[in-house]
N, C-alpha and C positions, 0 to 999 in steps of 0.2 A: 471801754465796757463792756464786760465779758459776763455778767451774769444778770439771770432776771431782776435781782433787788437792785442793783444800781440805775438797771433801765427804770424800773417803777418810783425811784425816787427823783429820775428828772420829769419825767411824767407830772408826779406830782407838782415837783416844784413849776413846772410851765401851765398845771391846773390853777396853781395860786394866783397867775398873771392871767388864766382866764383865757387863756392861750386854744387849752381841749375842751372838747365835750366831758360830760361827766363820767368817769371810769366806775366798771364794777369787778370786784375781785373775784376771782376763778383760778381754783385749782392755784392760791396764791401768786399768779397773774393776774395784771390789768385787761381788762379788755373793753372795747370802746361799748357805749351805751350813749340812749338819746342824750343830746344837750339839753346842760340847765335850762330852765325857761329866763332865767337871766343872761343867761350867756347866746338863747336862741339868736339874737340880732346879726352874729358876731359870725353864724355859724348858717354856711350855704350848702346845701343839696344840687348837687348839677343831674346825676340820675337816681334814683331813689327806690328803686328794688322792682319798681312795675314794669318796665320795658320790655318785657317779653311777656307781657299779656295778652297781645294780640299784636297782627301783622302793624298794623296803623303807630300804637304804640311805640315797637321796634322800629320804624323806619323815623318815629320823632326826635329818637334818641341817638340814632345808628346808621353808621354808611357801610354798604357792603364790599365785600373784599381787602383787600391792603388798603392802606393811604395811596401808595402808590401804583396797584395797579392789581393783576390776578397772580406772579409770580414772585417767588421770592427761595429761599436754600434749600429748599427739597424737590422730591418729584411729584408733588399736588400741585396744581393749578386750581386757583379759588374760581369758582361761580357764583352767582347769586345776585338777587337784583329784586324790585318791585312786584315781577312776575313770575320770576324761575325760587320755586320754592322744592327745588330738587338736593339743593345740598345744604341749603340753611332753610329751618321752618320749626315753627312754635308748634309743641305738642306732648302732654296739654298746657293751658293757659299756665305763664308764667316761667314757661320749661321752654332752651334755645336748646336745637339739635343742629350741632354740625355733624355730614353727611360725607366720610371720604370712599369711593367708589374706585376700584380700578380698572382701567381703561383698556382696551384692545387691540387700540392701533395705533399708529406713528402720530404724535402730536408736537415732533420734535422737540429740544431742549427746552429749559428754563430761561426764559431771558436775567435771572439773575446768578450769581457766583453762588456756587461751581457749576452752574449751567448743567444741571442734571439731566435726564431723558425724563419727558412726564411719563407718569406711570398711573397717574391719579388725578379725575378731579375732587375735589374738597370745600370746604367754606370756611369766609373769614368773615368779620364785622370789626368795624372800631367804631369807636364811639365821636358823637361828632364836635364835644367838650373835648379840649386839651388841658393836661396838666402843665401848669407853670407857676413852678415855686418862685417868687418875690417879695417884696416886702409889705404889696397889699394881701397876697395870699401865700403866708407862710406858713401853714399846716393841711395837707391832704391826707384823706383817708380813702383808700382801693381796695373792695374786696367782693368777693363771691362764692355761691357754693359750684364746686364741681362734681361730673364724673368722667375722670379722665382713664381714655385708655393707652395701657403702657407693655402693652405684646411689641417684640419686632417690630421696627419700619413704623411704628406711632408715634408722633411728636406733636402731641398738642400743648399749648401755650396760652397764658394771660398773662399778658406783659406790656411795660409802657418803653416807646422808643420815640426819638428827638424825630420831632417835627421837620427840622430845618439843617438837621446835619447829626451825624453817630458816631460815636456816641452821645447823649448819655442814652442807660437804657437800663432796666428793672425789673428780672422777670422772677414775678408771681409763681406762678405754675409753669414747671416746664418738665418733663416725663419725653428723656431722650429711648424708649424701647424696653425700658425696666421698670421696675416699682419704684425708682428711686425721684424725688421733687428736687428740684435745680433753684432755689433762691439765690439769683448771679443780680449782681451791681459790675457794670461797664465803665468805668473811667477813662479808660482808649482801650485800643484791641487787645493791648496786651499788659493791661492794668487792670484786674479784675476780681473782685472777693467772689467765692461761691461757697454755700453753706448749701450741702445737699443732707437731704432729709428723707431714710425711709420710711416708708406712707403704707401700712396694711392697707390692703385693697384700696387701690387709687382709685376701681371704676365704681367705689362708694359713694357716696354723697361727699364731700369736706368741704370746710370754708376752708380760702386762703384771701388772705388779707395783707398790708402794706399798709403802714405808720409815716409817712414825709414830715420830715422838719426843719425848717431853715435853722442852721445854726449860726452863718457868718454870713457874709457878702456874696461868697462863692460856693459853700460849701451845707447839704444837707443829709442828715439824717436817716436812715430807712429801716425799720424794723417791719421783718419778717415774724408772719403770725400762719401757723397750721392748727385749725380747730381749736381757736381760740388763746391757745399757747404758745409765747413767745419763742422763736428760736432763732435769730439774728439779729444785729446791728451792725449795718456797712455806713463807714462814711463816704457821703458820694459826693467826690470833689467838683467842681465847674459844671452843679448841676442849678445851681440856682438862675432863673432867665432863660433859663431853656424849656421850649414849650415843646410836651412830650402828646405822642398820638395815646390810648387806651387799646391795646388788642386781643381777640378772642378769634384764633385759628387751629384750623387740625392741619397740620403740616405732615408729610409723611415721608421717611427714609430719609437720605442725609445722614445728622447726626446722630439717629435712632435705629442706626441699620439696614439691613436688605439681604433677602426679600423680605417686602412686608407682604400683610394680608391680601390673602384673594379675596374673602369674604368682604363685605362693607361694615367698614369703621365708624363708630358715632362719640360724639364728645358733645355730653350735655352742661349746661348752665343753667344757673337761676338765682335769681336772688342778688345782680351785680349792682352795686353801690357805690358810687363816685360824692365825696362830700370835700369840703376844704371851710377853714376861717380866712375870715377878711379882717384887714385893719383899718 
């Protein structure tokens, strides 16, 4: 499938069988709208877009740091808790802020490959609900609006990754030190589909979205959207039956280059939504 018209045809076919919420046309493309009342019983909302209204709402839907701890593949160590608001905080209501701060002391190296020296403290959260495409839940939608830093050394992401194994991975938003967003689907470490999109002013609000649909016993089609426009479809072989975390994080340096900024770096999110169909 190489063009939006073919995607639209496939989406309409699934609509005819009651698999998707109602879609509305926008600039010739289909964008998910509210479910039709007749289909509402089959549609489930896991995160409704209001989880950043206050701290209690945040902690009801999200956990702090990565699912595996504080470190990953860059030079930032993640901080955040019920009482620590320095790097993960809400302001104004409905907006999540992740802040990366350069440190001036030696804090050793990251515990994750490639084991870079820790030069920043930053923030990450992951959803308590996991993505699991299977016969019972054949379709998922994950979306949100973000103001993303794109200077050298800044590495913001909004992504899905395997809960018990890696891959699978789907990167919905990923900037690596410039104004190009990477839509990535990792089937293995060497079998990767990447659609790279130049984005005007990543630091302004943009909506990033995926629609995931089970297509056979093992595979999923992932449709990637930016600001309501369809950008790519990747066939995700082997994703069926593998639970995935939803993560929002502000990593630094690593694949985004170095040195990173000396001033504080901010990554902001709002209206993050996760939903699925149930058979």
